C-alpha positions as CSV (number, residue, x, y, z in Angstrom):
1,X,-13.4,-23.9,-14.5
2,X,-11.5,-20.7,-13.5
3,X,-13.3,-17.4,-14.0
4,X,-10.4,-15.9,-15.9
5,X,-7.9,-18.0,-18.0
6,X,-4.9,-16.4,-19.7
7,X,-3.3,-18.8,-22.1
8,X,0.1,-18.2,-23.8
9,X,-0.4,-14.5,-24.2
10,X,2.0,-12.8,-26.6
11,X,2.0,-9.1,-27.6
12,X,4.4,-7.6,-30.1
13,X,4.4,-3.9,-31.0
14,X,5.8,-2.5,-34.2
15,X,7.3,1.0,-34.0
16,X,5.7,3.6,-36.2
17,X,8.8,4.9,-38.0
18,X,10.8,1.7,-38.4
19,X,10.5,-2.0,-38.8
20,X,11.7,-2.6,-35.2
21,X,9.5,-4.7,-33.1
22,X,9.1,-4.6,-29.3
23,X,7.9,-7.7,-27.5
24,X,5.8,-6.6,-24.5
25,X,4.5,-10.0,-23.5
26,X,6.2,-13.2,-24.6
27,X,4.3,-16.2,-23.0
28,X,1.9,-15.3,-20.1
29,X,-0.3,-17.9,-18.7
30,X,-2.3,-17.9,-15.4
31,X,-5.8,-18.4,-14.0
32,X,-7.9,-16.4,-11.6
33,X,-10.7,-18.1,-9.6
34,X,-14.0,-16.4,-8.8
35,X,-13.6,-14.4,-5.7
36,X,-9.8,-14.1,-5.8
37,X,-7.9,-10.9,-5.1
38,X,-4.7,-10.9,-7.3
39,X,-2.1,-8.2,-7.6
40,X,0.3,-8.0,-10.5
41,X,3.7,-6.5,-10.0
42,X,6.9,-5.9,-12.0
43,X,9.4,-3.2,-12.9
44,X,8.5,-0.5,-15.4
45,X,8.6,-2.0,-18.9
46,X,7.9,-5.5,-17.6
47,X,4.6,-5.8,-19.5
48,X,2.1,-5.6,-16.6
49,X,0.2,-2.6,-18.0
50,X,0.1,-4.2,-21.4
51,X,-1.3,-7.3,-19.8
52,X,-4.0,-5.3,-17.9
53,X,-5.0,-3.5,-21.1
54,X,-5.5,-6.8,-22.9
55,X,-7.5,-8.2,-20.0
56,X,-9.6,-5.0,-20.2
57,X,-10.1,-5.6,-23.9
58,X,-8.5,-2.2,-24.6
59,X,-5.6,-3.7,-26.6
60,X,-5.4,-6.7,-28.9
61,X,-3.1,-9.7,-28.5
62,X,-0.6,-10.9,-31.1
63,X,-1.4,-14.5,-30.1
64,X,-2.9,-16.4,-27.2
65,X,-6.3,-16.4,-25.4
66,X,-8.1,-14.6,-22.6
67,X,-11.1,-16.5,-21.5
68,X,-13.7,-14.9,-19.1
69,X,-16.1,-17.5,-18.0
70,X,-15.1,-19.6,-20.9
71,X,-15.5,-16.9,-23.6
72,X,-12.5,-15.8,-25.5
73,X,-12.6,-12.0,-25.2
74,X,-9.8,-11.6,-27.7
75,X,-12.2,-12.5,-30.5
76,X,-15.1,-10.2,-29.6
77,X,-16.0,-7.9,-32.5
78,X,-15.2,-4.2,-32.2
79,X,-18.8,-3.1,-32.3
80,X,-19.7,-5.4,-29.4
81,X,-16.6,-4.7,-27.2
82,X,-17.9,-1.6,-25.4
83,X,-21.1,-3.4,-24.3
84,X,-19.1,-6.4,-23.2
85,X,-16.9,-4.2,-21.0
86,X,-19.9,-2.5,-19.4
87,X,-21.5,-5.8,-18.5
88,X,-18.5,-7.8,-17.3
89,X,-15.7,-5.5,-16.2
90,X,-15.3,-2.8,-13.7
91,X,-12.4,-0.3,-13.9
92,X,-10.6,1.7,-11.2
93,X,-7.9,4.0,-12.5
94,X,-5.0,5.9,-10.8
95,X,-6.4,9.2,-12.0
96,X,-10.0,8.4,-11.1
97,X,-11.4,9.3,-14.6
98,X,-14.4,11.2,-13.2
99,X,-16.2,13.9,-15.2
100,X,-16.1,17.3,-13.5
101,X,-19.3,18.4,-15.1
102,X,-21.2,15.5,-13.7
103,X,-22.3,15.1,-10.0
104,X,-20.9,12.2,-8.1
105,X,-24.2,10.4,-8.4
106,X,-24.2,10.9,-12.2
107,X,-20.6,9.7,-12.5
108,X,-21.5,6.5,-10.7
109,X,-24.6,6.1,-12.8
110,X,-22.8,6.6,-16.1
111,X,-22.1,2.9,-17.0
112,X,-25.8,2.1,-16.2
113,X,-27.0,5.0,-18.3
114,X,-25.0,3.7,-21.2
115,X,-26.6,0.3,-20.7
116,X,-30.1,2.0,-20.7
117,X,-30.9,1.0,-17.1
118,X,-34.0,2.7,-15.7
119,X,-33.6,5.3,-13.0
120,X,-35.4,3.6,-10.1
121,X,-33.2,0.5,-10.5
122,X,-30.1,2.6,-10.7
123,X,-31.1,4.5,-7.6
124,X,-31.8,1.3,-5.7
125,X,-28.4,-0.1,-6.6
126,X,-26.7,3.1,-5.4
127,X,-28.6,3.1,-2.1
128,X,-27.1,-0.4,-1.4
129,X,-23.6,0.5,-2.6
130,X,-23.0,4.0,-1.3
131,X,-23.0,3.2,2.5
132,X,-20.5,0.4,2.0
133,X,-18.0,2.9,0.5
134,X,-18.9,5.8,2.9
135,X,-19.9,8.1,0.1
136,X,-23.6,8.8,1.0
137,X,-22.9,12.4,1.8
138,X,-21.0,13.0,-1.5
139,X,-23.6,12.1,-4.0
140,X,-24.8,15.6,-4.9
141,X,-21.3,17.1,-4.9
142,X,-19.0,17.4,-7.9
143,X,-15.5,15.8,-8.3
144,X,-13.7,19.1,-7.8
145,X,-15.4,19.5,-4.4
146,X,-14.0,16.3,-2.9
147,X,-10.6,14.8,-1.9
148,X,-8.5,12.3,-3.9
149,X,-9.4,9.5,-1.5
150,X,-13.1,10.3,-1.9
151,X,-12.7,10.4,-5.7
152,X,-11.2,7.0,-5.7
153,X,-14.0,5.5,-3.6
154,X,-16.5,7.1,-6.1
155,X,-14.5,5.4,-8.9
156,X,-14.8,2.1,-7.0
157,X,-18.6,2.6,-6.7
158,X,-18.8,3.3,-10.5
159,X,-16.8,0.1,-11.1
160,X,-19.0,-2.0,-8.8
161,X,-22.5,-0.7,-9.7
162,X,-22.8,-2.9,-12.8
163,X,-21.9,-6.0,-10.7
164,X,-18.9,-6.9,-12.9
165,X,-17.4,-10.3,-13.0
166,X,-13.9,-8.8,-12.5
167,X,-12.8,-5.4,-11.2
168,X,-9.6,-4.3,-12.9
169,X,-7.6,-1.8,-11.0
170,X,-4.6,0.1,-12.5
171,X,-2.3,1.6,-9.8
172,X,-5.4,2.5,-7.7
173,X,-3.4,4.0,-4.8
174,X,-0.8,5.8,-7.0
175,X,-2.4,9.3,-6.6
176,X,-3.4,8.9,-2.9
177,X,-1.8,9.9,0.4
178,X,-1.1,7.2,3.0
179,X,-4.4,7.7,4.9
180,X,-6.5,7.5,1.7
181,X,-4.4,4.5,0.6
182,X,-5.3,2.7,3.8
183,X,-9.0,3.5,3.4
184,X,-9.1,2.3,-0.2
185,X,-7.3,-0.9,0.6
186,X,-9.7,-1.6,3.4
187,X,-12.5,-1.0,0.9
188,X,-11.0,-3.5,-1.6
189,X,-10.6,-6.0,1.3
190,X,-14.2,-5.6,2.2
191,X,-15.6,-6.0,-1.3
192,X,-13.4,-9.0,-1.9
193,X,-14.6,-10.6,1.3
194,X,-18.1,-10.2,-0.2
195,X,-17.0,-12.2,-3.2
196,X,-15.9,-9.6,-5.7
197,X,-13.0,-10.8,-7.9
198,X,-10.2,-8.2,-8.1
199,X,-7.2,-8.0,-10.4
200,X,-4.9,-5.1,-9.5
201,X,-1.7,-3.8,-11.2
202,X,0.5,-1.9,-8.7
203,X,4.0,-0.7,-7.9
204,X,3.0,-0.5,-4.2
205,X,4.3,-3.3,-2.0
206,X,1.8,-2.1,0.6
207,X,-1.2,-2.3,-1.8
208,X,-0.1,-5.8,-3.0
209,X,0.3,-7.1,0.5
210,X,-3.5,-6.9,0.9
211,X,-4.0,-9.3,-2.1
212,X,-4.5,-13.0,-1.7
213,X,-2.0,-13.7,-4.4
214,X,0.8,-11.7,-6.2
215,X,2.0,-12.4,-9.7
216,X,5.4,-11.0,-10.6
217,X,6.0,-10.1,-14.3
218,X,9.5,-9.9,-15.7
219,X,10.5,-9.5,-19.4
220,X,7.0,-10.2,-20.5
221,X,6.5,-13.4,-18.6
222,X,5.2,-14.6,-15.2
223,X,8.4,-14.8,-13.2
224,X,7.0,-15.9,-9.8
225,X,3.9,-15.9,-7.6
226,X,3.2,-15.7,-3.9
227,X,0.1,-16.9,-2.2
228,X,-0.9,-15.1,1.0
229,X,-2.4,-18.1,2.8
230,X,-2.3,-17.4,6.6
231,X,0.3,-14.6,6.3
232,X,-0.5,-11.3,7.9
233,X,-0.3,-8.2,5.7
234,X,3.1,-7.4,7.3
235,X,4.4,-10.9,6.6
236,X,3.1,-10.7,3.0
237,X,4.8,-7.3,2.7
238,X,8.1,-8.8,3.6
239,X,7.6,-11.7,1.2
240,X,6.8,-9.3,-1.6
241,X,9.8,-7.1,-0.8
242,X,12.2,-10.1,-0.9
243,X,10.8,-11.2,-4.2
244,X,11.1,-7.7,-5.7
245,X,14.8,-7.5,-4.5
246,X,15.4,-10.8,-6.3
247,X,13.6,-9.5,-9.4
248,X,15.8,-6.4,-9.5
249,X,18.9,-8.4,-9.1
250,X,18.0,-10.6,-12.0
251,X,17.7,-13.8,-9.9
252,X,15.6,-16.8,-10.6
């Protein structure tokens, strides 16, 4: 059984001031195996962000199912959803979402604190995780004292410290310079090699070229997919670029 199963997902929004409806997703189906690294790409308005929000249980479906380890997350009650996210999903956002009044250590600890984890266990988890991300020297600093690339590695640490089933990344390199982008993508590569499942929405062909598979969304549906296989990052980059050109031209 796949770790994540998306079945016939449909999402229709109704506009606030009229009866007009906008179909963001029309019929999306795919699976993600445990340990996969999948990128989702598509033009603005294609539905990829809506898809990620549904996978993150931040938005509701109109119809269809999202199964995580066999459990349909679309049916989880509102009062249980926050706890479900903390236990099963890790989030990495484009704008980091760090709290400036919290130290780096406390930002990373936040999901564990909300889960009422005891401090010695939290600290032990951080001692194992921090060296992998190269943030040992940052833990007593505050977000406004560190660079964008460092902030994103802190955000990755916060996502990983709960040992989530899936890490969901929304444009994680969007606010980074080229050097910080390279460092973050190497971090993602490393944690994926250690078995972490990653699902990333991105506009960046470079970021997507690190993934093991790329799904392309067009008009609310999965239009195409590419498996990396034995391709190098550069070869994968070229394959993605060619598909995006076809996508923009309206090809099939």
